[in-house]
Backbone as CSV, one residue per row, in Angstrom:
resi,resn,N_x,N_y,N_z,CA_x,CA_y,CA_z,C_x,C_y,C_z
1,MET,-25.319,1.643,-10.259,-24.367,2.584,-9.677,-23.480,2.595,-8.691
2,GLY,-24.038,2.032,-7.550,-23.654,1.893,-6.170,-22.172,1.198,-6.520
3,ARG,-22.271,0.069,-7.249,-20.855,-0.547,-7.474,-19.650,-0.018,-8.291
4,MET,-20.028,0.874,-8.933,-18.955,1.769,-9.197,-18.673,2.474,-8.040
5,LYS,-19.341,3.452,-7.503,-19.133,4.299,-6.528,-18.045,3.538,-5.473
6,THR,-18.350,2.228,-5.224,-17.797,1.141,-4.173,-16.234,0.865,-4.791
7,MET,-15.949,0.711,-6.195,-14.887,0.346,-6.910,-14.101,1.350,-6.770
8,THR,-14.661,2.888,-7.198,-13.814,4.252,-7.345,-13.029,4.319,-5.533
9,VAL,-13.987,4.335,-4.825,-13.627,4.337,-3.269,-12.471,3.429,-3.112
10,LEU,-12.736,2.305,-3.393,-11.623,0.819,-3.214,-10.212,1.672,-4.081
11,TYR,-10.496,1.925,-5.177,-9.394,2.545,-6.210,-8.500,3.531,-5.577
12,ILE,-9.203,4.437,-4.670,-8.641,5.467,-4.081,-7.919,5.034,-2.825
13,ILE,-8.425,4.289,-2.149,-7.707,3.721,-1.067,-6.693,3.011,-1.324
14,ALA,-6.676,2.209,-2.473,-5.567,1.311,-2.974,-4.449,2.552,-3.334
15,GLY,-4.702,3.425,-4.040,-3.690,4.292,-4.643,-3.035,4.982,-3.430
16,VAL,-3.873,5.291,-2.438,-2.997,6.234,-1.317,-2.255,5.056,-0.714
17,ILE,-2.432,4.103,-0.394,-1.743,3.265,0.112,-0.423,2.440,-0.681
18,ILE,-0.710,2.340,-1.919,0.945,2.399,-2.774,1.297,3.706,-2.536
19,LEU,0.695,4.921,-2.958,1.694,5.764,-2.862,2.493,5.886,-1.278
20,ASN,1.815,5.581,-0.397,2.568,5.591,1.011,3.518,4.480,0.984
21,LEU,3.269,3.258,0.550,4.233,2.458,0.093,5.737,3.013,-0.505
22,LEU,5.251,3.692,-1.673,6.578,4.175,-2.533,7.409,5.077,-1.621
23,LEU,6.389,5.968,-0.978,7.295,7.028,-0.289,8.004,6.178,1.048
24,SER,7.652,5.396,1.673,8.322,4.684,2.765,9.547,3.846,2.262
25,VAL,9.332,3.439,1.022,10.629,3.081,0.771,11.635,3.870,0.348
26,VAL,11.408,5.087,-0.196,12.340,6.222,-0.774,12.969,6.844,0.666
27,PHE,11.990,7.008,1.495,12.541,7.662,3.009,13.479,6.618,3.708
28,PHE,12.922,4.883,3.347,13.746,4.173,4.030,15.110,4.027,3.393
29,ILE,15.432,4.204,2.073,16.479,4.425,1.472,17.395,5.435,1.696
30,LEU,16.557,6.721,1.817,17.279,7.850,2.117,17.933,7.796,3.480
31,GLU,16.848,7.461,4.391,17.450,7.625,5.835,18.580,6.721,5.960
32,GLY,18.759,5.554,5.352,19.895,4.553,5.370,21.000,4.990,4.947
33,LYS,21.062,5.991,3.631,22.299,6.628,3.418,22.863,7.862,4.285
34,ILE,22.052,8.593,4.556,22.050,9.490,5.849,22.781,8.768,6.933
35,ALA,22.278,8.005,7.571,22.919,6.968,8.777,24.085,6.441,8.406
36,LYS,24.294,6.048,7.279,25.775,5.712,6.746,26.444,6.727,6.744
37,GLN,26.081,7.449,6.346,27.169,8.857,6.144,27.688,9.510,7.818
38,GLU,26.578,9.481,8.501,27.061,9.906,9.816,27.508,8.941,10.886
39,GLY,27.482,7.586,10.408,28.150,6.783,11.340,27.300,6.188,12.250
40,ARG,25.942,6.190,12.408,25.099,5.717,13.052,23.984,5.056,12.983
41,LYS,23.094,4.242,13.625,22.273,3.001,13.292,21.020,3.919,12.797
42,ARG,20.417,2.958,11.803,18.856,3.194,11.352,18.209,3.735,12.247
43,ASP,17.137,4.660,12.209,15.969,5.404,12.904,15.119,4.000,12.905
44,PRO,14.847,3.457,14.192,13.309,2.577,13.984,12.708,3.171,13.659
45,LYS,11.996,3.895,13.494,10.757,4.402,13.447,10.373,4.608,12.002
46,ILE,11.499,4.841,11.119,11.652,4.411,9.643,10.916,3.056,9.024
47,THR,11.938,2.205,10.004,11.601,0.598,9.566,10.467,0.304,9.917
48,THR,9.872,0.744,11.101,8.379,0.303,11.171,7.477,0.921,10.551
49,TRP,7.430,2.040,10.152,6.624,2.969,9.027,6.738,1.723,7.837
50,LEU,8.056,1.466,7.626,7.913,0.369,6.110,7.417,-0.660,6.316
51,CYS,7.443,-1.216,7.270,6.879,-2.651,8.031,5.466,-2.538,7.880
52,ALA,4.764,-1.613,8.179,3.402,-1.095,8.433,2.933,-0.908,6.952
53,SER,3.695,-0.424,5.950,3.052,0.191,4.538,3.095,-1.229,3.796
54,LEU,4.061,-1.849,4.239,4.161,-3.135,3.479,2.800,-4.072,3.790
55,VAL,2.613,-4.047,5.103,1.379,-4.731,5.362,0.162,-4.495,5.067
56,PHE,-0.149,-2.902,5.054,-1.329,-2.157,4.410,-1.392,-2.439,2.821
57,PHE,-0.117,-2.236,2.239,0.110,-2.931,0.823,-0.710,-4.216,0.423
58,MET,-0.358,-5.240,1.066,-0.690,-6.320,0.812,-2.198,-6.557,1.340
59,ILE,-2.892,-5.923,2.106,-4.185,-6.016,2.632,-4.864,-5.450,1.620
60,ALA,-4.272,-4.181,1.091,-5.161,-3.488,-0.077,-5.133,-4.282,-1.534
61,VAL,-4.166,-5.058,-2.227,-4.100,-5.821,-2.834,-4.929,-6.830,-2.829
62,GLY,-5.155,-7.591,-1.570,-6.029,-8.631,-1.217,-7.286,-8.221,-1.723
63,LEU,-7.866,-7.059,-1.191,-9.155,-6.367,-1.104,-9.247,-6.013,-2.715
64,VAL,-8.219,-5.711,-3.482,-8.641,-5.118,-4.742,-8.858,-6.748,-5.614
65,VAL,-8.016,-7.434,-5.337,-8.157,-8.773,-5.848,-9.479,-9.434,-6.008
66,LEU,-10.024,-9.558,-4.133,-11.185,-9.935,-3.997,-12.118,-9.219,-4.501
67,LEU,-12.242,-7.681,-5.004,-13.241,-7.134,-5.668,-13.448,-7.601,-6.960
68,TYR,-12.200,-7.925,-7.518,-12.509,-8.153,-8.783,-13.203,-9.559,-9.208
69,LEU,-12.746,-10.661,-8.139,-13.397,-11.719,-8.245,-15.086,-11.779,-7.682
70,LEU,-15.122,-10.908,-6.853,-16.745,-10.830,-6.624,-17.495,-10.156,-8.073
71,VAL,-16.853,-9.236,-8.547,-17.335,-8.387,-9.808,-17.705,-9.630,-11.001
72,ALA,-16.388,-10.383,-11.140,-16.280,-11.454,-11.979,-17.622,-12.451,-11.737
73,ALA,-17.751,-13.102,-10.587,-18.739,-13.803,-10.317,-20.193,-13.213,-10.556
74,PHE,-20.324,-11.912,-10.068,-21.459,-11.076,-10.296,-21.839,-11.391,-11.642
75,MET,-21.052,-10.959,-12.312,-21.264,-10.879,-13.750,-21.404,-12.289,-14.888
76,ALA,-20.765,-13.249,-14.421,-20.805,-14.323,-14.510,-22.706,-15.256,-14.280
77,SER,-22.912,-14.434,-13.157,-24.164,-15.187,-12.738,-25.475,-14.529,-13.448
78,MET,-24.627,-13.271,-14.110,-25.811,-12.780,-14.723,-26.411,-13.326,-16.279
């Protein structure tokens, strides 16, 4: 039962990070269009947020893959 709770928590964390990535991409695109219309440069905070979201997304993907490998190894050893 403890493994199921761990997997559920990891899925929730991964879902939140994926949602953050999607939102950051949307805001990055929208802010770029607004900046282009106003004739100014992009806001560096939005770009930094996108880069951080990409890093967190890659970490989340790595953790989920690692979890699947650990569960597969555990199930194979039974």
